[in-house]
GUSE-986202 format. One record per residue: residue number from 1; x, y, z of N, C-alpha, C in turn. Coordinates in Angstrom, 3 decimals, padded with zeros to 6 digits, m for minus. Example, Ala and Ser with C-alpha at 12.3 -4.5 7.8 and 13.67 -1.06 7.14 Angstrom:
2
R  1  013.190  m005.690  007.800  012.300  m004.500  007.800  013.200  m003.300  007.800
R  2  012.850  m002.250  007.080  013.670  m001.060  007.140  012.900  000.030  007.870
//
This chain:
109
R  1  013.446  063.411  315.998  013.104  064.151  316.891  011.454  064.508  317.401
R  2  011.068  063.881  318.775  009.600  064.082  318.708  009.417  065.445  319.706
R  3  008.381  065.980  319.142  007.884  067.070  319.834  006.746  066.967  321.283
R  4  007.208  067.300  322.110  006.315  067.065  323.158  005.104  068.631  323.619
R  5  004.052  068.566  324.357  003.350  069.760  324.683  004.302  070.914  325.381
R  6  005.263  070.451  326.111  006.055  071.473  326.490  006.790  072.398  325.428
R  7  007.557  071.403  324.381  008.529  072.230  323.459  007.209  073.057  323.036
R  8  006.274  072.793  322.471  005.174  074.037  322.093  005.021  075.320  322.756
R  9  004.949  074.625  324.304  004.762  076.118  324.840  005.825  076.799  325.022
R  10  006.675  076.479  325.019  008.465  076.983  325.503  008.409  077.869  323.759
R  11  008.165  077.112  322.569  008.305  077.732  321.400  007.901  079.094  321.342
R  12  006.228  078.650  321.481  005.452  079.807  321.452  006.051  081.341  322.630
R  13  006.180  080.963  323.761  006.872  081.775  324.474  007.517  082.656  323.786
R  14  008.742  081.831  323.069  009.999  082.277  322.934  009.911  083.212  321.742
R  15  008.982  083.417  320.615  008.423  083.572  319.214  007.467  084.443  319.222
R  16  006.486  084.190  320.188  005.665  085.169  320.115  005.659  086.225  320.756
R  17  004.676  087.282  320.509  004.928  088.683  321.163  003.300  089.277  321.778
R  18  002.828  089.881  322.559  001.946  090.242  323.066  000.714  088.833  322.364
R  19  m000.636  089.624  322.391  m001.578  088.551  322.345  m002.011  087.599  321.083
R  20  m001.840  086.455  321.101  m001.898  085.543  319.918  m002.766  084.792  319.762
R  21  m003.508  084.766  318.874  m004.758  083.545  318.124  m004.131  082.340  317.318
R  22  m003.865  081.194  318.186  m003.266  079.797  316.973  m004.526  079.212  316.971
R  23  m004.372  078.539  315.754  m004.979  077.612  314.773  m004.155  076.706  314.683
R  24  m004.803  075.507  315.205  m003.971  074.131  314.652  m005.225  073.141  314.471
R  25  m004.151  071.899  314.013  m004.817  070.702  313.871  m005.153  069.768  315.427
R  26  m005.765  068.774  315.390  m006.031  068.095  316.822  m004.874  067.879  317.290
R  27  m003.732  067.525  316.666  m002.674  067.034  317.413  m002.298  066.860  318.782
R  28  m001.727  066.012  319.308  m001.837  066.170  321.279  m001.144  067.390  321.295
R  29  000.265  067.658  320.621  001.456  068.559  321.172  000.478  069.980  321.363
R  30  m000.770  070.138  320.732  m000.867  071.415  321.025  m001.620  071.820  322.056
R  31  m002.157  070.513  323.108  m003.166  070.395  324.051  m002.432  071.215  325.451
R  32  m003.508  071.935  325.872  m003.108  073.165  326.927  m002.572  074.365  326.509
R  33  m002.161  074.777  325.251  m001.585  076.085  324.823  m002.105  077.317  324.898
R  34  m003.666  077.162  325.270  m004.647  078.065  325.390  m004.373  078.257  327.281
R  35  m004.008  077.688  327.826  m003.614  077.714  329.386  m002.475  079.396  329.388
R  36  m001.770  079.311  328.550  m000.589  080.613  327.999  m001.068  081.815  328.470
R  37  m000.805  082.735  328.692  m001.185  083.775  328.965  m001.097  084.708  327.937
R  38  m000.171  084.266  327.015  m000.241  084.939  325.506  m001.052  084.426  324.434
R  39  m002.062  083.241  324.800  m002.375  082.655  323.814  m003.989  083.396  324.143
R  40  m004.616  084.640  323.277  m005.775  084.611  323.206  m007.123  084.038  323.225
R  41  m006.891  082.994  321.781  m007.844  082.175  321.227  m006.960  081.161  320.498
R  42  m007.204  079.395  320.943  m006.695  078.544  320.342  m007.728  077.782  319.856
R  43  m007.796  077.654  318.344  m009.186  077.261  317.767  m008.334  076.265  316.891
R  44  m008.718  074.923  316.742  m008.572  073.779  315.934  m009.748  073.075  314.841
R  45  m008.921  072.505  314.070  m009.749  071.700  313.090  m009.277  069.975  313.435
R  46  m010.227  069.180  313.253  m010.140  067.679  312.905  m009.757  066.964  312.023
R  47  m008.655  066.923  311.579  m008.720  066.427  310.025  m009.307  064.891  309.594
R  48  m009.685  064.437  310.694  m010.665  062.751  310.583  m011.732  063.137  310.067
R  49  m011.985  064.639  309.760  m013.474  065.054  309.515  m013.532  066.091  308.629
R  50  m012.792  067.005  308.957  m012.614  068.163  307.997  m011.357  069.102  307.982
R  51  m011.668  069.671  306.812  m010.097  070.469  306.762  m009.847  071.925  307.031
R  52  m011.387  072.110  306.880  m011.728  073.739  307.731  m013.076  073.543  308.255
R  53  m012.874  074.529  309.099  m014.112  074.628  310.592  m014.384  076.284  310.717
R  54  m015.364  076.581  310.618  m015.609  078.373  310.871  m014.747  079.271  310.822
R  55  m014.048  078.796  309.629  m012.850  079.675  309.136  m011.611  079.321  309.286
R  56  m011.334  078.288  310.306  m010.051  077.814  310.692  m009.531  076.815  310.137
R  57  m007.994  076.974  309.381  m007.319  075.946  309.225  m005.659  075.927  309.121
R  58  m005.188  075.014  308.511  m003.855  075.246  308.680  m003.101  074.745  307.240
R  59  m003.805  075.007  306.589  m003.684  074.755  304.998  m002.088  075.683  304.425
R  60  m001.841  076.860  305.259  m000.770  077.955  304.908  000.564  077.085  305.500
R  61  000.508  076.639  306.655  001.673  076.059  307.543  001.660  074.699  306.834
R  62  000.744  073.993  306.263  001.101  072.714  305.852  001.655  072.918  304.136
R  63  001.100  074.193  303.791  001.613  074.266  302.420  003.518  074.732  302.103
R  64  003.679  075.906  303.389  004.947  076.346  303.520  005.411  074.665  303.980
R  65  005.208  073.859  304.919  006.148  072.397  304.869  006.309  071.967  304.030
R  66  005.312  071.635  302.887  005.654  070.825  301.792  006.360  071.400  300.885
R  67  006.527  073.285  300.915  007.870  073.593  299.841  009.307  073.475  300.558
R  68  009.037  073.587  301.903  010.194  073.176  302.811  010.830  072.219  302.446
R  69  010.132  070.611  302.660  010.633  069.525  302.291  010.874  069.254  301.098
R  70  010.396  069.834  299.918  010.848  069.675  298.353  012.032  070.364  298.539
R  71  012.360  071.286  298.941  013.513  072.127  298.927  014.815  071.477  299.727
R  72  014.487  070.554  300.606  015.522  069.872  301.844  015.551  068.592  300.959
R  73  014.846  068.195  300.079  015.089  066.481  299.550  016.458  066.503  298.650
R  74  016.521  067.971  298.045  017.918  067.968  297.247  019.281  067.993  298.288
R  75  019.426  067.748  299.403  020.090  068.569  300.390  020.808  066.600  300.620
R  76  019.854  065.705  300.574  019.990  064.113  301.093  020.468  064.176  302.680
R  77  019.422  064.715  303.329  020.384  065.128  304.761  020.803  066.544  305.353
R  78  020.467  066.967  306.622  021.023  068.042  306.465  021.578  067.788  308.289
R  79  022.990  068.861  308.174  023.913  068.961  309.465  023.059  069.748  310.692
R  80  022.919  070.838  310.093  022.118  072.115  310.929  020.848  072.408  310.285
R  81  020.261  071.809  310.824  018.375  072.314  310.139  018.291  073.697  310.430
R  82  018.460  074.124  311.661  018.374  075.641  311.425  018.982  076.538  310.470
R  83  019.709  076.304  310.181  020.581  076.904  309.192  019.702  077.206  307.669
R  84  019.610  075.679  307.732  018.688  075.511  306.209  017.431  076.334  306.241
R  85  016.636  075.993  307.394  015.171  076.694  307.223  015.530  078.144  307.309
R  86  016.586  078.485  308.282  016.616  080.133  308.128  016.793  080.596  306.663
R  87  017.992  079.756  305.750  018.217  079.848  304.097  016.566  079.868  303.579
R  88  016.282  079.178  303.580  014.883  078.739  302.740  013.599  079.865  302.972
R  89  013.869  080.180  304.628  012.744  081.615  304.584  013.289  082.598  304.047
R  90  014.274  082.780  303.913  014.934  083.835  302.935  014.624  083.909  301.586
R  91  014.563  083.019  301.409  014.336  082.366  299.573  013.044  082.833  299.665
R  92  012.387  081.989  300.563  010.897  081.970  300.237  010.264  083.325  300.030
R  93  010.771  084.277  300.882  010.268  085.464  301.630  011.079  086.380  300.268
R  94  011.982  086.087  299.504  011.887  086.815  298.202  011.264  086.766  297.336
R  95  011.326  087.939  296.412  010.188  087.804  295.373  010.891  087.574  294.034
R  96  012.450  087.331  294.031  013.025  087.281  293.013  013.687  085.683  292.949
R  97  013.390  084.820  293.534  013.736  083.476  293.407  012.581  082.621  292.473
R  98  013.295  081.504  292.372  012.303  080.438  291.503  011.323  080.231  293.058
R  99  011.894  079.747  293.992  010.598  078.989  294.767  009.926  080.189  294.808
R  100  009.749  081.329  295.026  008.463  082.409  295.172  007.726  081.939  293.579
R  101  008.416  081.734  292.583  007.646  081.822  291.671  006.551  080.567  291.327
R  102  006.984  079.611  291.834  006.493  078.092  291.887  005.003  078.671  292.745
R  103  004.876  079.602  293.655  004.007  079.900  294.813  002.723  080.383  294.316
R  104  001.596  079.840  294.614  000.474  080.509  293.910  000.401  082.075  294.731
R  105  m000.084  083.078  293.772  m000.305  084.767  294.548  m001.041  084.135  295.507
R  106  m000.721  085.138  296.558  m001.126  085.323  297.983  m000.476  084.314  299.133
R  107  000.682  083.352  298.572  000.908  082.892  299.215  002.263  082.921  300.012
R  108  003.099  083.836  299.075  004.396  084.080  299.187  004.850  085.147  299.650
R  109  006.054  085.739  300.076  006.541  086.721  300.761  006.311  088.242  300.219
//
């Protein structure tokens, strides 16, 4: 499934409340999100040049994606990704799971 700019805007409208600040990389699906009323500020980094710029980075999101990907591998394909992600979120945010113990302090729930 390939995401589009419209998908990104629709998702932000659905999950965000109030004014938000968005930090992203330069991937084209994020272009124009600063046009949404809820987006107070959109800052980005260009990964071909840098991984952080003026305090902006996306390392936390990339870190969580890495844990999710590693966790999903053991299932060898999923039929309902949303349910797997919800369960992973529950495990990740619980202080009593092995997933949490493998996360450096300050990054997990």
